[in-house]
N, C-alpha and C positions, 0 to 999 in steps of 0.2 A: 843126847839124852832124848832129843825129838825122835830119832830112828826107832828107838825102843817102842813109841807109842803108835806106830804105823802097823797096820794089817800087812801079812805077807801076800807079797804080789809077785806072781810070776814073770819073770823076764823073757819074753818071746825072742826069737831071732828073726830078723828081716834081711840078714846079709847071707848070701851064699857064695860059695867058692866058685862055681862054675861062671863062664862068661854070659853076660846078659846082653842082649841085643837092644838098640834104642827103639823106644816105642812112643807114641804119642798120647797116651793114656791120661796124663796130666794136660791141662789143671782141670779139677773137678768143678771148679765154680765158673762164671761167666768169664768171658775173655774179652770183655768191651773195655777198650782203653780209659772209658770215662766213667768205668764201674767202680765203686768205692774199694773193690777189693785191689785196685791198684795194677791189675794184670793186663799186659798189653796183647791185642789180637795177634796171633802169630803170623797172620796173612798179611798184616798192613805194615807196609815199609814204615821204618821209624829210623832216625839218625842213631848212628853209634853214640853210646854213653861218652861222657868226658872221662879221659884216662884210658881209653881204648888202646891195646898194643897188637900190633900184628907180629905174628911169628911164625917162622918157619920150622915146625918140629920134626926133626928127622927121626925115623925109627931107632930103637936102641941097637940094631944091628947095622944101621946105615948111617953113622954121624952121631947118635945118640944126644938129641937135644933135650935138656930138662928145663921144666918150667916149676921152680920151687919144689921139687921132688916128684912133679908129675911127668911122665914119660910115655911114648908110644911104644908097644910091644906087639909086633905080629898084628899090625892094625888095631890094636884094642889099648884105650887109655889105662894106665896103671899108676900106682903110687909107690914111690919107695919108702915102704913102710919101716924101715929102719931108722927113719928120721921122724916117724910120727903116724898115725892111722891116717889114709886116705880114702875117701868115699866119693862114689861118682853117680849121678843122677841124670838121665837124658830126659829131656820134656818134648822130644819129638823134632819134626820138620818146621823151622821157622824161616823168616826172611832175613834176619841179620842178628847181631848179638844184642842189639836193642830190645828185641823180642824176646830174649831170656829175662823175664821180669818177675819170677817168684822161685822160692825155694820150697820144692815138694816135700811131703811129709814122707811119702813112700817111693818105693823103687829104687833104692840105695845099693851099691854094690861095690865090691872090691875093684873092679875093673868093668869097663864098659866098651862095647863096639864103636870105632871111629868111623862116622858116617857123614859124608859132605852134605851140607843144607841142615844139619840138625844142631841144636842147641843142648848145652850141658851144664850142670852145676856141681862144682866140686868143693869138698870139704876137707880141710887140713887141720888135723887135730895139734900138730906140734907148733902152731903159729900162735902162741900166748895160751893164756889158761883158758880163753873162751874158743880158741880155734879161729879159723877164717874161712870164708867161702869166697869161691871164684865163679864166674860165669864165662864160658867158653862158646864160641861159634866156629864150626868147621866149615871153611870156605871150599877146599878141594883137595883133592890126594896130590901128592908130590910122587911124580914117576921117573924111573930112569930110562935111559936110551931103548930099553926092550919092553917098556910100557909096565914094569913091576913096579909094585906100591912101595915106596921107600920113606913115606912120612906124610904130613899134611900141613896146608897152610891153615893157620887158626887166627882168630881174633879172641883177646881175652881182656877182663877187666878186673881189678881186685883192688881192696876188699868189696865184696858184693854185700849189700844190706837187705837184697830181698824186694818185695813189693812194696810200693809206696802207699801204705795203708795204715790206719791207726789200730791199735790192738782192741779187739772186740771183746768185752765182758758183760756178762748178765748181771753181774753183782760189783757195785762199785763203793760198797760200805760194809765192812766188818765190825761187829761188836763182840766184846769179850767181857765175861763176868770178872768178879774179884778174883777167880782162880786162874785167869789167863789162859793158856792153851795154844793150840796152832789150827788154823784153817787154811784150806786150799782154793784156789781159783785157776779154773782153767780157760783158754782162749776159745773163742768161736771162729777164729779166722782158719780158712781152708789151708793155708800154706804156713810153713816155718817163718816167724817173724823174729829176727834176732833183736835183742834188747838188752837194756841194761835196769837193774832195780836198785832204787835207794829209798831211805826214810827219810822224812824231812818234817821238823827238824830232827835230826840225829836225836834218839832218845834211847835210855838202857833199857827200857821195858819192851821194846819193840824191834823185830828184825825181819828181813825177808831173804828167801832163797829162791832161786829158779828150779823149777820142777818140770818133769817130764811124763806124759802118760804113753809116749812113743816107745817103739822097741828099741830105738837107736838112743842111748841116754845123752848123746852129745848135743839133740836137739831138743830145746825146750819149749815147751807150749803152755806153761802155767807158772805160778808161784805158790810159795806157802808161807804165810805169815804167822809169826810166833810171838806171843805176848807172854812175858813172864810174870809170875804172880810177884807182885811187890806192893807194899803199903803206900797207897797213892790217892789223891782225889781224883774223881772222875775227870779224865783228860783224853786226848786224842792227838794223832799224828797222820800223816799222808804217807803212802807209799806211791812213789812216783816209777811209771814205767816208760821209758824212753825208747823208740826205734831207731834204728841205724839212719832213718830218714828224718828224725828230727820231731816226730809225732809223739805227744805224750798222752798217757792216762793216768788219772789220780785216783786212788782207793783211799777212803777215809777209814781209818782204823779207830775205834772208840774203845776205851777201858774204863769200865763202871766201878764206882766205889760202892761203898755200903748203904749210902742213903738213896732215896729214890732218885732214879736217874732217867732222864730221857732226852733225845736230841734228834733232830731231823739232819741226818748227816749225807742226805742226798741233795740234789739242786732242784729246788722247787719252781726255778724260773723256767723249766720246761714247760710249764703251763700257760706262759705268758703270751704265747703266740700259737694257738693250737688251729690246725688247719680245719676247714669246715667239715672234713670226713670223720673229724674225732679220732679217738684211737685209745690205746691204754698206755700209761705211763707209770713207771716204776721209780720210788723215791725211797731211799734206803732209811730205816728208823732204828736207832739204838736206845733201848730202854730196859730197866730191870723191874719195871712196874707196868706190865702192859695190861693187867686187868683194870687200871684206872687211867689208861690212855685210850683217847677216842680222836675220831677225825670227822669233822662236820662240814658239809657241803651245802651252802644257801642256795641252791638251785636245784631242780629235779633232774636237769639234764647233764650233772656230774654226781658221779658217786665215788666213794673212797672206802676201801678195806684195808686192814692190816693182816698180811699173809706171812705165816711162819715159813721162811725157806731154810730151815735148818737141815731137812732131809737132803736137798739139793747139795749144800754145802757139805755133808758128811759123804754123800756120792763122790763128790770130787776128790775126797781124801782116797778113796779106793780104787781111784784112776792112776794114783802116782806110782811110776816104775822106779823113778829116780829124782834125786835132788842135788843140784849143783854137781850134775854129771856122775853122781855115785849111786848104784844101784841099791833098791831098798830090798832087803830080805825079810823084814817084820815089820808089822804095823798093829798100833792099837786104836781103838775108836778114838775119833776126833771129839774132844769137849763134849761129852755126853750131858754135861750140865748146862751147855751154853745154847741159846736160841738165838736165830739170826731172823729178822723181818724186813719185810718191803711195805710201804704204803702204796696199793696199787689204785691209781685213779682210772676211772673209765668215763670218757668223755663222749656222748652222744653226737651223732651227725646233726649238723645245723642245716635244716631244710628251709629255712626262713630267708627274706632278702636281707637281713641285717646283721651286723656283728653283734656279739652278745658277751656279757661279761658276768661271772660272779666269785664269791669268796670262799675259799677253804680255809678252815682253821685246825690246827693239831693242838689238843688240849690234854695235859698231863700234870700231876703233881711233881713231877720231876723236871717241870719247866718252869722257870722264873715267871715267864708269862707265856701265852698261847702264841703259837706261831701261824701267821695268816699269809695267804698267797691269793693275788686275784687271777682268776682263770679268765682270759680273754679267748674266743674263739671266732675265726672269721666266719663271714656269711657263706652261704652256698652259691657257688658259682660254677657255671659250665660254659665251656666253649668249643666248638667242634665243627667239622666239615658236614655239610648235608650230603655231599657226594664226593668220596675220596677221588674217583676219577675226573671231578670238575675242578680240581685244584689249579689246572694249568690250561690255558686257551690261547688258540693260535687263529690270528686274524690276517686278512690280506694287506698287501702294502697301501692299497686303494680302498679303504673300508668306508661305506657310505655313512656321512655324518649324522643321517637320520635315523640310523641303526644303534642299538645298544648291544653292550655285553653284561651278563649278569653272572655273578658269583654268589652262591647260596652258602648260608652257614646256620648254626643252631647256637643260642645262647640262653643263658638262664636270665640275664639282664640285659636286653637289646640296647635300652637306652644309655648302657653305662659302657658299651662297646666302643673304643677309638680307633679310627682308620688312620694310617700314615702310607704314604706313597712314595716310592723310590723310582724315578723315570728311567734310571739305569744309565751308567757311563757318564754321569753329570749332564746328561740332556735336560732341557727345559722341559716344561709342560707340553705333552703332546696330547693330552686327553683330560677330560675332566671326570672325578669319581664322586660319589656319595653313598652314605648309608641309607637304605631304604627298608625299614622293617628287619627282615631277616636276610637281607641280601647287599651285596655292594654293587650299583649300578655305575657303568663305565660308559660315557655318551661323548659326543663331540671329538671323535678320535680323527687326527689328522693324517694326511697321506704321509707314507715314510719318504722322505726325499732321497734317502740312501738306498744303495743296493745291499746293503748289510741289514740283517733283521736286527730289531732292538728289543729289549726284554725290560718289562717293567715289573716290580714287584709291590703287591698291596699287602700291607699287614695290619692284622686285627689283634688288639690287646684288650684283656678285661683283668683289672687285678693283677694278681701275681701268676696268673696261669700261663701256661705255654702260648706263644703267639700263635696264630694262624696266619699262614703266608699263603698268598694266592699269586700266579705269574700270569703277566699278559704277554705274549709274543706276537710282535707284528712282524710280518715277512718283509725281506727287502723288497723293493721295487724291480721288476724285471724289466731291465732297461731295453728298449728297441729303436731301432731306425729302419724305416722301409720307404723304399723308392718306387714310383711308377715309371716305367720305360727303360731300367736296367734289364739286362740278360746276363744271367750268371755273373752278377757283380760287375758288369761294364756296360758303357754306353758305347754307340758307333756312330761315325759320321762319314761321310764321303769327301772328296778332296776339296769341296768348296768351303767358303766362309760360312759357319753355321752357328746359329742359337739354338740350343736345346734346353728345353725346361722341364725339369725332372721333378714332379710333385714329392713331397717327402712329408711321411708321418713319424713323430717321435715323441717320447716323454722325458726327453733330456733337454735342459735349457743351455743358452749361451753357447750353441754350436758355432764353430766359425770354420772356413775352409779357405785352403791354399793350393797350389800347384806345384809339380817338381820340373815343369816345362814353361818356357815362355810363350808358347805358340797356343796356350789355352788359358781360360780363366775360369774362375767358379765363384758365384754370389749367391748368397742366402738370402732371400726374399720371399715375402708374402706365402709361406708355406711351400717353397719350391727351391732347389739349386739350380740357377741357371748357369749353363755351361756355354761357352764361346770359344770357337776354333778358328783359326786363319786357315786360309788357302794353302794347298800343299802339293807338291809334285812328288811325294814318297809316302811309303807306309810309314806310321809312327804310333807310339804308345805313350801316354802320360798318365800319372797317377793325381787324382783329385783327393787331397788329403783333409780329412775331417779332424776336428780337435779331440773327438772321440773315435778311436781307430775303426770302431764297428761301422762307422758311416763313411769310410773310405772307399773308394773304386776306381776302376780305370777307365780311361777314354782311348778307344782305338779310331784312328783316322786313316782312310783308303786314299790312295792316289788315284782312284778311279771314281767316277760318278755314273749315274745311269745315263746312257746315251753314249758314252765314251766307247771307243775301240778298244777291246782288251788284246793286247799283243805281248806274249813273251816267247820268244824263241819260234818255232813253227806253229805255235797254238795262238789263234785269234778269234775274235768274234764280238759282238756288239753286246753291251751291258744293258740288261733290262730289268734288273732286280738287285738290290742290295738290302741284307737283312740280317741283324744280329751277327755281325762279322763274317759275313758270306756273301760273294757277290756271284751273280749268275750271267753268263753271255751265251749267245746262241748263234747258230749258222744253219740257214736254210738250205737243204740239199737239193739238186737238180733232179727232176723226173718225179715217177710216183711209185709206191712198193706196196706189195701184198705184206699184211701183218703178219699172216702164217698160213700154212697150206694144210696145217693139222687141226683136226676138231678134238682138242682137249681142254682140260682146265689147267692153266699153268699157274694159278694162284698169284698171278701179278696184280698187286695192289696200286697205290696211290704214290708210292716211293720209286722214282725212276732209277735211281742207281741200284736198289735192292732188285727192281724187276730185270734189270739188265744181267744181274749175276745169276738169277734164276734161270733166264733164256739160255745163257751160256753153259749151263748145266746139262743141258740136253744134248744128246747125240746128233751129230751133222746139224747144229743149229743154224749155221750160216745159210743152209740150203731151205730149212723149213720156215726161217723168221726173215725174211729179206730186209724188213724195215730196219730190224736191229742191227743186221749185219752192215747195212749201208751206213749208220751211225758209228758202228765200231772200227769201221775201215778207216776214220778219221784218227784213230788211235796208232799212229806209225811214225817213226823218226824219234821216238823218244816221247811223243805227245801221249798223254794219258788222261782219262776222266771223262770222255765224251759219252753221252748216254741219251737214250730216247726218254724224254720227260713223262711224269706221271702227269694224271689228268688235271690237278689243282695247279701245278707248275705251268702247264700247257695253257691254262685258262689266262694266268698272268701274263704270260709271254705273248700271246695272240692279241690280247686286248692292248698291250704296249705296242707292237710292231703293226698292228691295224691293217694284216694282210687279207688278201681276197681268198686265200688257199684254204683247203680242207685238210687239216693235219692229223695224224695218227697220235694218240698219246700210247704209252705203254702199259695202260690200265685196262685190263681184261673185263668184260662185262659178264660173260659166260663162256661155255665151251666152244661156241661158234661166233661170238662177237667180242669186239673191243670198242673203247671210247674213242670219239674224234670230237676236234672242235674246230669251228671256223669264227668268223668274225661275227657273224650274227646268230648262230646256232650251234646246238651240240646234239650228240646223239651216239648210237651204238651201231656200227656196220658189221657186216659179215667180214670176218678176219681175211677172207680171200679176195676182197676187193683192194684197189689199188688207190692210194691216197698220197698226199704229199707228207713229207718227214722233214722235221726241224731237230737238230742235235743241240743239246745243252752241255755246258761245263760250268765249273765253279772255280772261285778263287776265295782265298781267305785274307783278313786284315785285322 
């Protein structure tokens, strides 16, 4: 009977027989996982849902793995439609099965390309009267030894109930006059929401059927509520819509009698806690005496009007393509004599500092007594960052206690703002904070004793607004240990008993020192490490071990001391200098020698060993540079290393040996002259003059 009352609606076709590739056109709405649409961000990794099953699906021609009538044929998902209709929709590339979180309204086809990394929703019509949805995620292709594709590894879960969201309706109250009739409601959800519908209590005069405005009649996105014409007093029932996730939506169905009748079928409690921004609130009204019904608001900031929504209700009827999965070929006007109403409450924004309240009343001869409701509205409040770039600040590990950190904010009620501080990681208070006007003042910041940074959060709250969170980051201290007197991480001693005091600077506390040898000791006292070594007859090395490895260093002790005769094989001389692990010994040659008979710039500087190398690179150098040749003549019988000292080393040598001679250095003054040194004076003489020569060699320890 109902179908004869519906206007003719053309049934379009969304399914095509050709192969459809997977695209990411869905979802149409937000993909925030916290959004009320219940859609999970496809780019955010989420766990697999409970009941996930992994399956290696072989191609129909390579082993033929079926999933409840679903199969892969030539890299396409297809259904065995002999057992019932199978439809596929691809939602695009996702992170995993848990990201397949909604059932799309569009994009369905009898087959779909299998693409690794993509998510799919599948509908099987043969699984019960309502059919069943599956969700599938393709992990990877399965290949043979030649690299050919023979199937795919998938994950799936069934039955799939779609996105975890409630059914959205603009109308939650339906009114029918004494003649009864049918009215349609369609959901505002962006995706298909599987649901069940029932009437509570079960009454003979009211029924509900699933309806669809979609091309595919298998997917319902609305309902049709029908009321039979029956002799009855005014009465009501509820249509209960329940999603697969257990969310319910109630629609109040009112059947009017012949006597004046009015009832508020919506929930006036929506006015009990109105946000300061105000807004519009719809509450259903059922009446057959509208001309005698009015809504009174006892404050100027609340207005109420009764709005006839019959036109939108009738428009819903024209959207119907199918009811209970059956296509409609004819439709008549819906309830031409029936009107539907909403009470529309408009609450203005509260710009004051205080909460406010007023009463609204619905008055009608159809009501045994007026219906009233207290409207309460929160005061205007605001809380925000003064500068979004100043939400986080970083300070040094050693922050001066007389300096402050300041975080600015904006609030409508500064005196009502509450500050709470989390010092991070269970740490005790390491700074003080207070609210001063429109900012947070942070002061008395303690030095960070750790090398790890520490992070504190300062949270501002005002009423039920989103809290403001500021972050204070204090860098970890940069630990340092520096010594005076070390050379490349080591100190050096000659063969004698020695006490060496190495001043130390550090920001570490509680340092201790030990050694790995019994001939040396180390004591930390009065800002210095005191190293004591015993006399030795051999070269040796020990490690001074610091409780912080960065403070450890080496001690090198030589078997020689200044004044000793160095003697190793055919090489010997008197030690005159020991510095940074290098000892220097000398030998005075007999006779006098010309520095050079050439008037050229040799570029010989203060480094004797480098100068020796420069001179020996010249042609016939032994003839033209006699002083150098005389020194090099000592490098025989396996002996190496003798050189004519540069000027600075020669000064040290002459001062030590206290000789009366005048000695050439290897340091050039200009093209004609070279530097010399005697006990009492120094100068530059012509290179052609003859002066004494002393040879220098080195040893390490």
